[in-house]
C-alpha positions in Angstrom: 119.6 97.3 106.7 118.5 94.2 104.9 115.2 94.0 103.1 113.9 91.7 105.9 114.9 94.2 108.6 113.5 97.1 106.7 110.2 95.3 106.2 109.8 94.2 109.9 110.6 97.8 111.1 108.1 99.2 108.7 105.3 96.8 109.7 105.9 97.6 113.4 106.0 101.3 112.9 102.9 101.5 110.7 100.7 99.0 112.5 98.8 101.6 114.5 98.2 103.6 111.3 96.9 100.8 109.1 95.3 98.3 111.5 91.8 99.8 111.4 91.7 100.7 107.8 89.7 98.9 105.1 90.0 100.7 101.8 88.5 97.7 99.9 91.2 97.9 97.3 90.7 96.3 93.9 93.2 94.8 91.4 92.9 97.9 89.1 94.1 100.1 92.0 96.9 97.7 92.8 98.1 97.7 89.2 98.1 101.5 89.1 100.4 101.5 92.2 102.6 98.8 90.8 103.3 100.8 87.6 106.6 102.4 88.9 107.9 98.8 89.6 107.3 97.8 86.0 105.1 94.8 86.9 101.4 94.2 86.9 99.0 91.5 88.2 97.6 89.5 85.3 94.7 88.1 87.4 92.6 89.4 90.3 94.5 89.7 93.6 93.4 86.6 95.6 93.1 88.2 99.0 91.0 91.0 100.6 93.1 94.1 100.5 92.8 96.6 103.4 95.4 99.1 102.6 97.4 100.2 99.5 100.0 103.0 99.0 103.5 103.8 98.2 106.0 104.2 101.0 109.6 105.0 101.7 111.5 101.7 102.1 115.1 102.2 103.2 116.8 104.3 100.4 114.1 103.4 97.9 110.3 103.4 97.5 107.9 100.5 97.7 104.4 99.4 97.0 102.9 98.8 100.5 99.8 96.5 100.6 98.1 95.0 103.7 95.7 92.1 103.1 94.0 89.2 104.9 96.0 86.1 105.3 94.9 82.8 107.0 96.0 83.9 110.5 95.7 87.7 110.4 96.8 90.6 108.3 99.8 90.2 106.0 101.9 93.0 104.6 103.5 93.0 101.1 106.2 95.3 99.9 107.4 95.5 96.3 110.6 97.5 95.8 113.1 98.1 93.0 115.8 96.9 95.4 117.0 93.7 93.8 117.5 90.4 95.7 119.6 87.5 94.5 117.8 84.7 96.2 114.8 83.7 98.3 115.3 84.5 102.0 113.0 83.4 104.8 113.2 85.3 108.1 111.6 85.4 111.5 111.8 88.4 113.9 109.7 90.2 116.5 107.0 87.5 116.5 106.6 87.8 112.7 107.8 85.8 109.8 108.4 86.7 106.2 110.0 86.0 102.9 112.0 88.0 100.4 111.4 86.8 96.8 113.3 88.1 93.7 110.9 89.3 91.0 113.0 90.4 88.0 115.1 93.4 89.1 112.7 94.0 92.0 111.9 92.2 95.2 108.7 91.1 96.8 108.8 91.1 100.6 105.9 89.5 102.6 105.5 89.7 106.3 102.9 87.9 108.4 102.2 86.9 112.0 104.0 83.9 113.4 102.3 80.8 111.9 101.3 82.5 108.6 102.4 80.4 105.7 104.2 83.3 103.9 105.9 80.9 101.5 102.5 79.7 100.1 101.3 83.3 100.0 104.4 84.5 98.1 104.1 81.6 95.6 100.4 82.4 94.9 101.1 86.1 94.4 104.3 85.7 92.5 102.5 83.6 89.8 100.2 86.6 89.1 102.9 89.2 88.7 104.2 89.8 85.2 106.7 92.4 83.9 105.4 95.3 81.9 107.3 96.7 78.9 108.3 100.3 79.4 
């Protein structure tokens, strides 16, 4: 399955589990979970984060983050599955974007009408590689 298909299926499957959570996640916690993906945020995360964890993502693992967008909750996955180019997608009443980040990929999924491109741009500016 493509990164987009994997992300959509994951959001649909986990929605009942995460929709009522509010873990009030902070940037330090996000950076701790980002460590396996050799990237860190160099500034505070700009959105309220409801949920943060690692998850299975196809054959790999991913950082799984649910945060407040402009039109509802948005899900971010960061995985070590590389992508070669930016890919916009729409499926199951949701829209998303896959963005290459070094040897990793950032996948953002939001409700229809959510400007996932702007969200991806604002977050991608904050993500920096970490030397191992």
